[in-house]
All heavy atoms as an XYZ file, in Angstrom:
932
protein
N     -20.431      0.294      0.807
C     -19.845     -0.939      0.315
C     -18.323     -0.865      0.486
O     -17.699      0.127      0.147
C     -20.201     -1.119     -1.149
C     -19.585     -2.319     -1.790
S     -20.220     -2.517     -3.455
C     -18.739     -2.934     -4.296
N     -17.757     -1.924      0.974
C     -16.315     -1.964      1.180
C     -15.630     -2.437     -0.110
O     -16.041     -3.412     -0.719
C     -15.991     -2.906      2.324
O     -14.661     -2.798      2.697
N     -14.580     -1.730     -0.500
C     -13.835     -2.022     -1.724
C     -12.477     -2.610     -1.377
O     -11.726     -2.025     -0.596
C     -13.622     -0.757     -2.551
C     -14.882     -0.126     -3.012
N     -15.586     -0.601     -4.085
C     -15.569      0.952     -2.540
C     -16.648      0.158     -4.272
N     -16.660      1.102     -3.341
N     -12.113     -3.745     -1.986
C     -10.743     -4.230     -1.809
C      -9.786     -3.304     -2.551
O     -10.139     -2.710     -3.585
C     -10.768     -5.627     -2.436
C     -11.950     -5.652     -3.325
C     -12.914     -4.628     -2.821
N      -8.577     -3.166     -2.011
C      -7.578     -2.333     -2.663
C      -6.196     -2.923     -2.482
O      -5.971     -3.796     -1.631
C      -7.617     -0.886     -2.125
C      -7.208     -0.746     -0.679
C      -5.854     -0.691     -0.308
C      -8.163     -0.672      0.325
C      -5.480     -0.569      1.017
C      -7.794     -0.544      1.647
C      -6.444     -0.495      1.994
O      -6.076     -0.374      3.301
N      -5.289     -2.432     -3.300
C      -3.866     -2.737     -3.191
C      -3.132     -1.415     -3.118
O      -3.583     -0.418     -3.689
C      -3.375     -3.509     -4.421
C      -4.037     -4.845     -4.628
C      -3.538     -5.484     -5.905
O      -3.566     -4.885     -6.964
N      -3.073     -6.716     -5.786
N      -1.999     -1.421     -2.421
C      -1.198     -0.207     -2.377
C       0.281     -0.534     -2.298
O       0.665     -1.634     -1.900
C      -1.610      0.695     -1.201
C      -1.164      0.219      0.154
C       0.055      0.639      0.711
C      -1.950     -0.655      0.896
C       0.464      0.201      1.960
C      -1.548     -1.091      2.161
C      -0.345     -0.661      2.677
O       0.072     -1.098      3.910
N       1.086      0.439     -2.705
C       2.534      0.399     -2.525
C       2.956      1.705     -1.865
O       2.326      2.748     -2.061
C       3.333      0.209     -3.847
C       3.063     -1.159     -4.448
C       3.028      1.307     -4.851
N       4.009      1.608     -1.074
C       4.634      2.789     -0.494
C       5.757      3.199     -1.431
O       6.533      2.354     -1.884
C       5.189      2.477      0.916
C       5.903      3.694      1.480
C       4.076      2.015      1.844
N       5.850      4.473     -1.736
C       6.939      4.975     -2.566
C       8.078      5.397     -1.647
O       7.882      6.195     -0.724
C       6.473      6.162     -3.421
C       5.341      5.823     -4.380
C       4.853      7.099     -5.073
C       5.756      4.777     -5.384
N       9.253      4.843     -1.908
C      10.420      5.061     -1.065
C      11.480      5.831     -1.831
O      11.756      5.511     -2.983
C      11.003      3.722     -0.618
C      10.005      2.815      0.050
C      10.606      1.468      0.407
C      11.006      0.694     -0.814
N      11.588     -0.619     -0.521
N      12.066      6.818     -1.188
C      13.216      7.507     -1.759
C      14.463      6.757     -1.273
O      14.690      6.636     -0.072
C      13.232      8.958     -1.284
S      14.649      9.866     -1.929
N      15.234      6.251     -2.227
C      16.444      5.477     -1.943
C      17.616      6.212     -2.589
O      17.964      5.947     -3.736
C      16.333      4.036     -2.487
C      17.536      3.202     -2.062
C      15.041      3.377     -2.041
N      18.211      7.169     -1.859
C      19.269      8.000     -2.457
C      20.473      7.214     -2.953
O      21.050      7.565     -3.972
C      19.674      8.946     -1.334
C      18.518      8.958     -0.405
C      17.891      7.599     -0.506
N      20.849      6.171     -2.225
C      21.971      5.330     -2.643
C      21.492      3.895     -2.673
O      21.370      3.244     -1.628
C      23.143      5.509     -1.679
C      23.818      6.865     -1.847
C      25.150      6.980     -1.197
N      25.978      5.794     -1.376
C      27.010      5.506     -0.593
N      27.338      6.297      0.402
N      27.724      4.414     -0.796
N      21.208      3.419     -3.862
C      20.659      2.074     -4.030
C      21.586      1.035     -3.418
O      21.131      0.048     -2.835
C      20.396      1.792     -5.532
C      19.935      0.380     -5.745
C      19.375      2.786     -6.069
N      22.910      1.272     -3.486
C      23.872      0.296     -2.951
C      23.750      0.144     -1.431
O      24.084     -0.903     -0.887
C      25.307      0.675     -3.336
C      25.717      2.059     -2.857
O      24.873      2.972     -2.862
O      26.887      2.230     -2.486
N      23.252      1.169     -0.739
C      23.104      1.090      0.718
C      21.738      0.566      1.136
O      21.574      0.079      2.246
C      23.353      2.450      1.349
C      24.819      2.861      1.195
C      25.077      4.174      1.824
N      24.847      4.090      3.286
C      25.485      4.834      4.154
N      26.374      5.704      3.752
N      25.227      4.728      5.431
N      20.728      0.742      0.280
C      19.390      0.245      0.581
C      18.634      1.041      1.627
O      17.568      0.633      2.041
N      19.163      2.174      2.055
C      18.472      3.009      3.048
C      17.407      3.840      2.340
O      17.596      4.279      1.213
C      19.459      3.929      3.740
C      20.530      3.171      4.492
C      21.679      4.054      4.939
O      21.925      5.113      4.317
O      22.328      3.671      5.918
N      16.285      4.059      3.035
C      15.199      4.769      2.378
C      14.377      5.598      3.345
O      14.393      5.372      4.555
C      14.303      3.797      1.640
S      13.401      2.668      2.728
N      13.650      6.545      2.781
C      12.620      7.310      3.479
C      11.351      7.228      2.638
O      11.397      7.381      1.410
C      13.021      8.774      3.632
C      14.098      9.087      4.656
C      14.464     10.557      4.615
C      13.638      8.701      6.057
N      10.224      6.993      3.283
C       8.950      6.939      2.576
C       8.506      8.340      2.159
O       8.573      9.276      2.964
C       7.892      6.299      3.468
C       8.196      4.862      3.803
O       9.025      4.217      3.159
N       7.530      4.327      4.815
N       8.073      8.452      0.900
C       7.658      9.754      0.381
C       6.268      9.733     -0.259
O       5.777     10.776     -0.673
C       8.681     10.312     -0.635
C       9.996     10.652      0.039
C       8.890      9.363     -1.808
N       5.636      8.580     -0.345
C       4.312      8.542     -0.963
C       3.667      7.179     -0.900
O       4.279      6.195     -0.461
N       2.412      7.152     -1.339
C       1.627      5.923     -1.394
C       0.825      5.956     -2.691
O       0.315      7.018     -3.078
C       0.654      5.822     -0.191
C      -0.195      4.564     -0.280
C       1.397      5.870      1.125
N       0.713      4.819     -3.360
C      -0.175      4.671     -4.513
C      -1.211      3.618     -4.143
O      -0.855      2.520     -3.715
C       0.597      4.207     -5.779
C      -0.356      4.024     -6.951
C       1.689      5.205     -6.141
N      -2.491      3.959     -4.285
C      -3.575      3.040     -3.938
C      -4.416      2.765     -5.176
O      -4.790      3.689     -5.897
C      -4.439      3.632     -2.826
C      -5.485      2.690     -2.232
C      -5.574      2.894     -0.736
C      -6.843      2.892     -2.862
N      -4.725      1.476     -5.384
C      -5.532      1.036     -6.519
C      -6.670      0.174     -6.028
O      -6.452     -0.803     -5.299
C      -4.678      0.256     -7.512
C      -5.457     -0.439     -8.587
C      -6.268      0.279     -9.452
C      -5.397     -1.811     -8.742
C      -7.002     -0.367    -10.451
C      -6.111     -2.462     -9.740
C      -6.913     -1.734    -10.595
N      -7.900      0.534     -6.395
C      -9.073     -0.290     -6.135
C      -9.826     -0.465     -7.442
O     -10.432      0.483     -7.943
C      -9.981      0.353     -5.088
O     -11.182     -0.391     -4.969
N      -9.780     -1.672     -7.969
C     -10.456     -1.934     -9.243
C     -11.964     -1.753     -9.097
O     -12.612     -1.142     -9.936
C     -10.131     -3.332     -9.745
C     -10.736     -3.623    -11.092
C     -10.246     -4.947    -11.660
O      -9.210     -5.456    -11.275
N     -10.993     -5.486    -12.587
N     -12.537     -2.290     -8.004
C     -13.994     -2.226     -7.850
C     -14.500     -0.791     -7.683
O     -15.633     -0.487     -8.052
C     -14.450     -3.094     -6.680
O     -13.979     -2.580     -5.448
N     -13.665      0.089     -7.122
C     -14.056      1.495     -6.955
C     -13.628      2.355     -8.131
O     -13.950      3.552     -8.173
C     -13.456      2.052     -5.669
N     -12.881      1.778     -9.086
C     -12.372      2.571    -10.206
C     -11.431      3.665     -9.740
O     -11.479      4.787    -10.230
N     -10.552      3.318     -8.801
C      -9.720      4.317     -8.149
C      -8.244      3.957     -8.300
O      -7.828      2.847     -7.966
C     -10.078      4.369     -6.656
C      -9.358      5.419     -5.882
C      -9.874      6.699     -5.779
C      -8.165      5.144     -5.226
C      -9.221      7.685     -5.047
C      -7.500      6.112     -4.506
C      -8.030      7.385     -4.405
N      -7.456      4.895     -8.795
C      -5.996      4.790     -8.820
C      -5.468      6.194     -8.590
O      -5.691      7.104     -9.390
C      -5.475      4.262    -10.146
C      -3.949      4.264    -10.304
C      -3.275      3.375     -9.249
C      -3.536      3.831    -11.700
N      -4.781      6.365     -7.453
C      -4.270      7.693     -7.130
C      -3.044      7.567     -6.244
O      -2.896      6.610     -5.494
C      -5.357      8.491     -6.406
C      -5.052      9.948     -6.247
C      -6.256     10.711     -5.694
O      -7.397     10.349     -5.898
N      -5.980     11.767     -4.979
N      -2.185      8.574     -6.329
C      -1.007      8.666     -5.472
C      -1.176      9.860     -4.541
O      -1.814     10.861     -4.900
C       0.260      8.841     -6.303
N      -0.594      9.730     -3.365
C      -0.500     10.852     -2.424
C       0.932     10.883     -1.935
O       1.499      9.848     -1.588
C      -1.472     10.674     -1.261
N       1.515     12.058     -1.944
C       2.943     12.177     -1.612
C       3.167     13.292     -0.615
O       2.406     14.262     -0.549
C       3.751     12.454     -2.876
S       3.488     11.227     -4.157
N       4.254     13.140      0.134
C       4.690     14.172      1.069
C       6.210     14.115      1.117
O       6.782     13.127      1.583
C       4.101     13.949      2.454
C       4.618     14.914      3.461
N       4.173     16.213      3.539
C       5.567     14.778      4.415
C       4.822     16.826      4.517
N       5.687     15.990      5.063
N       6.850     15.159      0.628
C       8.304     15.244      0.623
C       8.723     16.215      1.713
O       8.428     17.409      1.648
C       8.836     15.694     -0.747
C      10.338     15.886     -0.703
C       8.450     14.695     -1.829
N       9.391     15.687      2.722
C       9.957     16.507      3.792
C      11.391     16.819      3.383
O      12.312     16.041      3.635
C       9.903     15.734      5.108
C      10.374     16.547      6.297
O      11.176     17.494      6.108
O       9.955     16.231      7.414
N      11.558     17.958      2.699
C      12.879     18.301      2.120
C      13.961     18.378      3.183
O      15.090     17.928      2.960
C      12.775     19.620      1.353
N      13.645     18.932      4.347
C      14.651     19.054      5.403
C      15.109     17.669      5.880
O      16.308     17.420      6.046
C      14.077     19.845      6.576
C      15.089     20.090      7.679
C      14.516     20.951      8.791
O      13.665     21.826      8.512
O      14.920     20.734      9.943
N      14.168     16.775      6.051
C      14.510     15.410      6.467
C      15.338     14.709      5.405
O      16.313     14.012      5.710
C      13.231     14.639      6.769
C      13.459     13.294      7.382
C      12.141     12.699      7.818
N      12.381     11.394      8.401
C      11.501     10.423      8.395
N      10.308     10.604      7.864
N      11.802      9.269      8.926
N      14.969     14.873      4.133
C      15.744     14.256      3.061
C      17.151     14.829      2.994
O      18.106     14.081      2.761
C      15.035     14.442      1.718
C      13.905     13.468      1.418
C      13.178     13.883      0.125
C      14.400     12.046      1.317
N      17.307     16.131      3.200
C      18.648     16.743      3.184
C      19.506     16.195      4.317
O      20.705     15.975      4.136
C      18.550     18.255      3.283
C      18.263     18.921      1.971
C      18.405     20.435      2.047
N      17.658     21.025      0.957
C      16.412     21.467      1.030
N      15.746     21.418      2.158
N      15.817     21.970     -0.028
N      18.919     15.969      5.488
C      19.671     15.376      6.615
C      20.077     13.947      6.286
O      21.174     13.510      6.628
C      18.835     15.381      7.884
S      18.582     17.018      8.582
N      19.187     13.238      5.623
C      19.409     11.837      5.281
C      20.418     11.681      4.141
O      21.264     10.802      4.162
C      18.057     11.229      4.905
C      18.069      9.795      4.518
C      18.424      8.817      5.445
C      17.702      9.399      3.253
C      18.426      7.482      5.097
C      17.692      8.073      2.900
C      18.056      7.108      3.822
N      20.307     12.569      3.153
C      21.161     12.473      1.964
C      21.462     13.894      1.466
O      20.744     14.415      0.601
C      20.467     11.662      0.886
N      22.502     14.526      1.990
C      22.787     15.927      1.658
C      22.971     16.213      0.165
O      22.679     17.314     -0.292
C      24.091     16.221      2.417
C      24.178     15.174      3.459
C      23.443     13.981      2.947
N      23.435     15.242     -0.607
C      23.684     15.459     -2.031
C      22.489     15.109     -2.915
O      22.567     15.232     -4.145
C      24.895     14.627     -2.477
C      26.158     15.055     -1.745
O      26.269     16.241     -1.379
O      27.034     14.181     -1.547
N      21.392     14.692     -2.323
C      20.219     14.281     -3.093
C      19.607     15.479     -3.819
O      19.437     16.558     -3.231
C      19.181     13.665     -2.160
C      17.879     13.210     -2.801
C      18.129     12.048     -3.765
C      16.897     12.802     -1.721
N      19.241     15.282     -5.078
C      18.532     16.291     -5.869
C      17.039     16.178     -5.527
O      16.324     15.365     -6.122
C      18.791     16.074     -7.349
C      18.158     17.140     -8.227
O      17.301     17.916     -7.730
O      18.504     17.182     -9.427
N      16.589     16.954     -4.576
C      15.207     16.860     -4.095
C      14.220     17.254     -5.191
O      13.144     16.672     -5.300
C      15.019     17.691     -2.814
C      15.861     17.047     -1.702
C      13.557     17.769     -2.404
C      15.955     17.831     -0.431
N      14.584     18.211     -6.032
C      13.707     18.580     -7.151
C      13.494     17.398     -8.087
O      12.387     17.215     -8.615
C      14.277     19.765     -7.922
C      14.184     21.067     -7.131
O      13.326     21.169     -6.226
O      15.001     21.972     -7.394
N      14.508     16.574     -8.283
C      14.368     15.391     -9.130
C      13.405     14.386     -8.498
O      12.625     13.729     -9.198
C      15.721     14.748     -9.388
N      13.445     14.256     -7.193
C      12.510     13.366     -6.484
C      11.093     13.882     -6.679
O      10.170     13.114     -7.005
C      12.858     13.259     -4.988
C      11.790     12.498     -4.222
C      14.223     12.612     -4.798
N      10.893     15.184     -6.502
C       9.573     15.789     -6.679
C       9.091     15.607     -8.118
O       7.918     15.292     -8.368
C       9.610     17.265     -6.255
C       9.818     17.348     -4.731
C       8.338     18.013     -6.692
C      10.150     18.730     -4.221
N       9.991     15.766     -9.086
C       9.630     15.554    -10.494
C       9.222     14.102    -10.739
O       8.272     13.829    -11.484
C      10.791     15.935    -11.422
C      11.060     17.427    -11.457
O      10.200     18.216    -11.005
O      12.143     17.807    -11.937
N       9.929     13.168    -10.125
C       9.589     11.743    -10.275
C       8.219     11.439     -9.695
O       7.453     10.651    -10.245
C      10.650     10.863     -9.611
O      11.884     10.981    -10.286
N       7.910     12.067     -8.574
C       6.590     11.879     -7.968
C       5.486     12.475     -8.844
O       4.379     11.936     -8.919
C       6.559     12.485     -6.567
C       7.404     11.726     -5.544
C       7.570     12.558     -4.274
C       6.814     10.363     -5.230
N       5.793     13.549     -9.548
C       4.824     14.126    -10.499
C       4.550     13.154    -11.643
O       3.407     13.062    -12.118
C       5.332     15.464    -11.032
N       5.566     12.425    -12.065
C       5.367     11.408    -13.106
C       4.444     10.317    -12.579
O       3.560      9.825    -13.309
C       6.718     10.818    -13.581
C       6.503      9.603    -14.467
C       7.521     11.884    -14.314
N       4.589      9.925    -11.328
C       3.699      8.942    -10.729
C       2.254      9.433    -10.796
O       1.340      8.689    -11.179
C       4.104      8.622     -9.266
C       3.044      7.783     -8.564
C       5.457      7.917     -9.238
N       2.015     10.707    -10.440
C       0.675     11.285    -10.550
C       0.156     11.212    -11.986
O      -1.000     10.869    -12.212
C       0.678     12.756    -10.099
C       0.723     12.905     -8.592
O       0.299     11.987     -7.864
O       1.190     13.971     -8.143
N       1.023     11.540    -12.959
C       0.623     11.484    -14.362
C       0.247     10.076    -14.781
O      -0.749      9.876    -15.483
C       1.766     11.991    -15.259
C       1.991     13.488    -15.171
O       1.146     14.191    -14.590
O       3.039     13.938    -15.681
N       1.032      9.089    -14.369
C       0.727      7.696    -14.729
C      -0.601      7.276    -14.115
O      -1.425      6.643    -14.770
C       1.887      6.756    -14.320
C       1.495      5.298    -14.505
C       3.141      7.076    -15.134
N      -0.835      7.644    -12.861
C      -2.126      7.330    -12.231
C      -3.287      7.908    -13.041
O      -4.314      7.257    -13.223
C      -2.179      7.874    -10.805
S      -1.204      6.972     -9.604
N      -3.110      9.126    -13.534
C      -4.159      9.811    -14.298
C      -4.264      9.321    -15.745
O      -5.198      9.700    -16.447
C      -3.899     11.305    -14.282
N      -3.314      8.508    -16.188
C      -3.342      8.019    -17.556
C      -2.680      8.949    -18.557
O      -2.836      8.786    -19.764
N      -1.930      9.936    -18.077
C      -1.209     10.852    -18.958
C       0.018     10.131    -19.493
O       0.806      9.577    -18.737
C      -0.764     12.095    -18.173
O      -1.917     12.707    -17.600
C      -0.044     13.083    -19.065
N       0.163     10.110    -20.819
C       1.337      9.463    -21.398
C       2.150     10.470    -22.184
O       1.854     11.656    -22.207
C       0.942      8.257    -22.267
C       0.014      8.637    -23.417
O      -0.143      9.832    -23.708
O      -0.572      7.720    -24.024
N       3.222      9.996    -22.800
C       4.110     10.872    -23.545
C       5.212     11.414    -22.651
O       5.150     11.314    -21.429
N       6.235     11.949    -23.244
C       7.348     12.500    -22.490
C       8.051     11.467    -21.635
O       8.486     11.763    -20.528
N       8.111     10.234    -22.136
C       8.753      9.152    -21.396
C       7.805      8.386    -20.499
O       8.207      7.390    -19.884
N       6.563      8.817    -20.393
C       5.576      8.094    -19.599
C       4.985      6.963    -20.431
O       4.789      7.121    -21.631
C       4.473      9.038    -19.116
C       4.968     10.067    -18.143
C       4.023     11.273    -18.103
N       4.503     12.307    -17.212
C       5.444     13.187    -17.527
N       6.044     13.152    -18.697
N       5.821     14.117    -16.673
N       4.668      5.846    -19.792
C       4.140      4.713    -20.569
C       2.697      4.955    -21.003
O       1.961      5.700    -20.363
C       4.199      3.547    -19.572
C       4.016      4.217    -18.244
C       4.752      5.537    -18.368
N       2.315      4.319    -22.092
C       0.925      4.351    -22.548
C       0.286      3.040    -22.089
O       0.523      1.986    -22.667
C       0.844      4.472    -24.067
C      -0.601      4.386    -24.574
C      -0.683      4.646    -26.028
N      -0.460      6.089    -26.199
C      -0.397      6.689    -27.370
N      -0.484      6.010    -28.470
N      -0.210      7.986    -27.445
N      -0.492      3.130    -21.041
C      -1.125      1.956    -20.446
C      -2.622      2.238    -20.349
O      -3.041      3.200    -19.714
C      -0.534      1.665    -19.065
C       0.978      1.394    -19.078
C       1.567      1.468    -17.680
C       1.256      0.036    -19.717
N      -3.414      1.367    -20.967
C      -4.842      1.641    -21.181
C      -5.695      1.584    -19.928
O      -6.689      2.299    -19.821
C      -5.388      0.677    -22.223
N      -5.352      0.744    -18.965
C      -6.235      0.561    -17.817
C      -5.551      0.941    -16.509
O      -4.323      0.875    -16.398
C      -6.698     -0.908    -17.707
O      -5.571     -1.727    -17.410
C      -7.366     -1.376    -19.001
N      -6.327      1.322    -15.507
C      -5.732      1.615    -14.201
C      -4.969      0.411    -13.627
O      -3.931      0.600    -12.997
C      -6.941      1.971    -13.323
C      -7.962      2.470    -14.285
C      -7.765      1.658    -15.534
N      -5.450     -0.799    -13.869
C      -4.743     -1.984    -13.377
C      -3.363     -2.116    -13.989
O      -2.397     -2.460    -13.295
N      -3.253     -1.854    -15.268
C      -1.944     -1.918    -15.925
C      -1.039     -0.794    -15.425
O       0.169     -0.978    -15.255
C      -2.091     -1.857    -17.443
C      -2.668     -3.138    -18.024
C      -2.751     -3.075    -19.524
C      -3.336     -4.395    -20.035
N      -3.406     -4.429    -21.478
N      -1.622      0.388    -15.200
C      -0.817      1.496    -14.674
C      -0.313      1.187    -13.268
O       0.851      1.442    -12.945
C      -1.629      2.797    -14.713
C      -1.920      3.243    -16.156
C      -2.423      4.654    -16.254
N      -3.714      4.898    -15.648
C      -4.889      4.778    -16.279
N      -4.943      4.381    -17.541
N      -6.015      5.056    -15.648
N      -1.167      0.583    -12.425
C      -0.726      0.206    -11.088
C       0.372     -0.856    -11.173
O       1.357     -0.796    -10.440
C      -1.884     -0.306    -10.223
C      -1.455     -0.691     -8.842
C      -1.149      0.279     -7.903
C      -1.325     -2.018     -8.485
C      -0.729     -0.068     -6.622
C      -0.910     -2.386     -7.216
C      -0.613     -1.411     -6.277
N       0.220     -1.781    -12.079
C       1.255     -2.808    -12.278
C       2.590     -2.182    -12.655
O       3.640     -2.598    -12.154
N       2.565     -1.188    -13.511
C       3.805     -0.521    -13.907
C       4.395      0.248    -12.722
O       5.603      0.199    -12.473
C       3.533      0.435    -15.082
C       4.774      1.030    -15.657
C       5.603      0.473    -16.586
C       5.336      2.312    -15.332
N       6.647      1.340    -16.868
C       6.508      2.466    -16.103
C       4.966      3.346    -14.476
C       7.298      3.611    -16.042
C       5.751      4.472    -14.408
C       6.901      4.597    -15.188
N       3.544      0.939    -11.973
C       4.026      1.720    -10.829
C       4.554      0.846     -9.698
O       5.441      1.249     -8.964
C       2.902      2.613    -10.294
C       2.499      3.775    -11.196
C       1.189      4.387    -10.732
C       3.599      4.818    -11.266
N       4.013     -0.359     -9.557
C       4.405     -1.236     -8.453
C       5.534     -2.201     -8.825
O       6.007     -2.952     -7.969
C       3.200     -2.025     -7.948
O       2.682     -2.872     -8.946
N       5.992     -2.153    -10.071
C       7.078     -3.049    -10.500
C       8.391     -2.654     -9.823
O       8.711     -1.469     -9.714
C       7.238     -2.978    -12.023
N       9.159     -3.639     -9.369
C      10.447     -3.335     -8.733
C      11.376     -2.583     -9.680
O      11.373     -2.821    -10.891
C      11.017     -4.712     -8.407
C       9.868     -5.637     -8.440
C       8.876     -5.066     -9.415
N      12.164     -1.681     -9.128
C      13.148     -0.951     -9.934
C      14.302     -0.519     -9.042
O      14.159     -0.455     -7.831
C      12.514      0.240    -10.647
C      11.672      1.126     -9.775
C      10.917      2.236    -10.522
N      10.168      1.905    -11.677
C       8.886      1.541    -11.715
N       8.220      1.426    -10.603
N       8.289      1.298    -12.832
N      15.419     -0.241     -9.656
C      16.613      0.188     -8.927
C      16.892      1.648     -9.266
O      17.841      1.978     -9.948
C      17.816     -0.685     -9.303
O      17.638     -1.969     -8.820
N      16.021      2.515     -8.794
C      16.165      3.946     -9.021
C      16.035      4.655     -7.675
O      15.798      4.028     -6.637
C      15.072      4.461     -9.985
O      13.792      4.214     -9.396
C      15.173      3.784    -11.344
N      16.130      5.962     -7.688
C      16.021      6.732     -6.448
C      14.608      6.623     -5.869
O      14.419      6.650     -4.660
C      16.406      8.205     -6.683
C      16.079      9.069     -5.497
C      17.896      8.306     -7.007
N      13.589      6.474     -6.715
C      12.210      6.321     -6.258
C      11.784      4.879     -6.517
O      11.715      4.443     -7.675
C      11.300      7.307     -6.990
C       9.878      7.413     -6.479
C       9.859      7.900     -5.027
C       9.075      8.352     -7.359
N      11.488      4.130     -5.451
C      11.158      2.716     -5.562
C       9.858      2.398     -4.847
O       9.591      2.958     -3.781
C      12.274      1.863     -4.954
C      13.599      1.996     -5.624
C      14.649      1.095     -4.991
O      14.352      0.166     -4.257
N      15.905      1.393     -5.274
N       9.061      1.463     -5.402
C       7.869      1.016     -4.705
C       8.198     -0.104     -3.718
O       9.135     -0.872     -3.920
C       6.989      0.480     -5.842
C       7.984     -0.054     -6.825
C       9.173      0.888     -6.749
N       7.429     -0.173     -2.657
C       7.532     -1.295     -1.734
C       6.865     -2.505     -2.379
O       6.369     -2.423     -3.516
C       6.794     -0.973     -0.432
O       5.384     -0.929     -0.655
N       6.791     -3.599     -1.660
C       5.953     -4.701     -2.086
C       4.499     -4.261     -2.062
O       4.145     -3.258     -1.437
N       3.656     -5.018     -2.727
C       2.228     -4.692     -2.784
C       1.549     -5.215     -1.525
O       1.763     -6.349     -1.111
C       1.575     -5.315     -4.053
C       0.079     -5.052     -4.066
C       2.228     -4.764     -5.314
N       0.747     -4.355     -0.924
C      -0.034     -4.685      0.260
C      -1.510     -4.506     -0.075
O      -1.840     -3.857     -1.071
C       0.342     -3.787      1.435
C       1.806     -3.782      1.721
N       2.443     -4.796      2.394
C       2.766     -2.889      1.400
C       3.735     -4.529      2.487
N       3.954     -3.368      1.889
N      -2.403     -5.019      0.753
C      -3.819     -4.897      0.442
C      -4.671     -4.629      1.653
O      -4.215     -4.684      2.798
N      -5.932     -4.356      1.384
C      -6.911     -4.123      2.427
C      -8.265     -3.864      1.804
O      -8.472     -4.093      0.613
N      -9.194     -3.400      2.622
C     -10.503     -3.010      2.144
C     -10.873     -1.673      2.762
O     -10.442     -1.350      3.881
C     -11.611     -4.040      2.497
O     -11.680     -4.167      3.912
C     -11.331     -5.392      1.860
N     -11.674     -0.886      2.045
C     -12.068      0.420      2.540
C     -13.395      0.847      1.909
O     -13.659      0.532      0.749
C     -11.009      1.469      2.224
N     -14.193      1.544      2.694
C     -15.428      2.139      2.178
C     -15.105      3.270      1.200
O     -15.754      3.431      0.183
C     -16.279      2.694      3.334
C     -16.746      1.650      4.319
C     -17.875      0.810      3.799
O     -18.707      1.332      3.029
O     -17.911     -0.386      4.146
N     -14.071      4.050      1.546
C     -13.705      5.239      0.782
C     -12.212      5.174      0.452
O     -11.381      5.522      1.290
C     -14.032      6.481      1.610
C     -13.687      7.789      0.903
O     -13.080      7.767     -0.184
O     -14.042      8.854      1.468
N     -11.860      4.708     -0.760
C     -10.447      4.596     -1.100
C      -9.661      5.903     -0.987
O      -8.497      5.886     -0.587
C     -10.459      4.075     -2.541
C     -11.763      3.347     -2.654
C     -12.713      4.155     -1.811
N     -10.267      7.019     -1.313
C      -9.552      8.312     -1.217
C      -9.206      8.632      0.236
O      -8.093      9.073      0.534
C     -10.393      9.430     -1.832
N     -10.128      8.389      1.148
C      -9.857      8.617      2.568
C      -8.814      7.628      3.074
O      -7.950      7.997      3.881
C     -11.148      8.498      3.377
N      -8.874      6.392      2.598
C      -7.900      5.388      3.007
C      -6.499      5.766      2.515
O      -5.515      5.581      3.229
C      -8.282      4.009      2.454
C      -7.381      2.900      2.906
C      -7.450      2.590      4.398
O      -8.357      3.086      5.100
O      -6.576      1.838      4.869
N      -6.411      6.312      1.314
C      -5.120      6.771      0.786
C      -4.524      7.828      1.717
O      -3.338      7.774      2.049
C      -5.285      7.318     -0.628
C      -4.050      7.938     -1.278
C      -2.924      6.910     -1.426
C      -4.414      8.531     -2.640
N      -5.319      8.786      2.145
C      -4.822      9.820      3.049
C      -4.431      9.240      4.402
O      -3.424      9.641      4.999
C      -5.866     10.927      3.219
C      -6.054     11.779      1.978
C      -4.751     12.370      1.463
O      -3.984     12.972      2.214
N      -4.480     12.211      0.186
N      -5.197      8.258      4.890
C      -4.853      7.609      6.159
C      -3.528      6.856      6.047
O      -2.704      6.903      6.970
C      -5.973      6.668      6.590
N      -3.315      6.186      4.924
C      -2.042      5.482      4.705
C      -0.888      6.470      4.616
O       0.199      6.232      5.152
C      -2.097      4.625      3.434
C      -2.978      3.378      3.527
C      -3.186      2.782      2.139
C      -2.355      2.353      4.455
N      -1.112      7.594      3.936
C      -0.078      8.622      3.839
C       0.287      9.135      5.227
O       1.488      9.252      5.560
C      -0.544      9.776      2.942
C       0.491     10.871      2.709
C       1.629     10.371      1.820
C      -0.182     12.093      2.082
N      -0.715      9.401      6.034
C      -0.444      9.887      7.406
C       0.311      8.842      8.217
O       1.251      9.171      8.937
C      -1.765     10.232      8.109
C      -2.390     11.521      7.595
O      -1.672     12.327      6.968
O      -3.595     11.705      7.813
N      -0.087      7.592      8.107
C       0.503      6.539      8.928
C       1.888      6.104      8.459
O       2.780      5.835      9.260
C      -0.433      5.325      8.962
C       0.000      4.258      9.944
C      -1.031      3.175     10.184
N      -1.252      2.362      8.999
C      -2.426      2.234      8.363
N      -3.480      2.883      8.777
N      -2.538      1.461      7.308
N       2.092      6.067      7.149
C       3.322      5.478      6.606
C       4.363      6.488      6.122
O       5.534      6.121      5.959
C       2.969      4.536      5.451
C       2.026      3.394      5.812
C       1.615      2.638      4.552
C       2.658      2.462      6.829
N       3.950      7.727      5.891
C       4.869      8.706      5.301
C       5.091      9.907      6.212
O       6.228     10.289      6.457
C       4.366      9.173      3.922
C       5.302     10.230      3.336
C       4.225      7.990      2.980
N       4.053     10.504      6.689
C       4.179     11.744      7.484
C       4.710     11.481      8.864
O       4.598     10.515      9.472
C       2.853     12.475      7.573
C       2.476     13.061      6.237
C       1.300     14.009      6.404
N       1.020     14.611      5.123
C      -0.173     14.617      4.565
N      -1.215     14.098      5.185
N      -0.352     15.198      3.419
């Protein structure tokens, strides 16, 4: 059975005033499949070339928070959101920080987990 899904690309924007970015992850949500997960890939060398002063550990920590929100882990500054749909809404909301989501895109897939990895390969790696 094919499941509709929505996804956002997670972008590292070292200087918000310049608007330049590198893709570092994808968050995929499929309500019908009960699936909300992030997949990330941080190419530290590429980020250092792009933004030498960037705190790469802080980017990695921010991506770990995204994983926690997907899993429903709250506390420590993480929001308490009861449903995967609400968590995806929070993760996909526009923000002016070093880690920003793209606009929401959609599609359908038989296997949302495999589709997440395919999107990561195509859009991030």
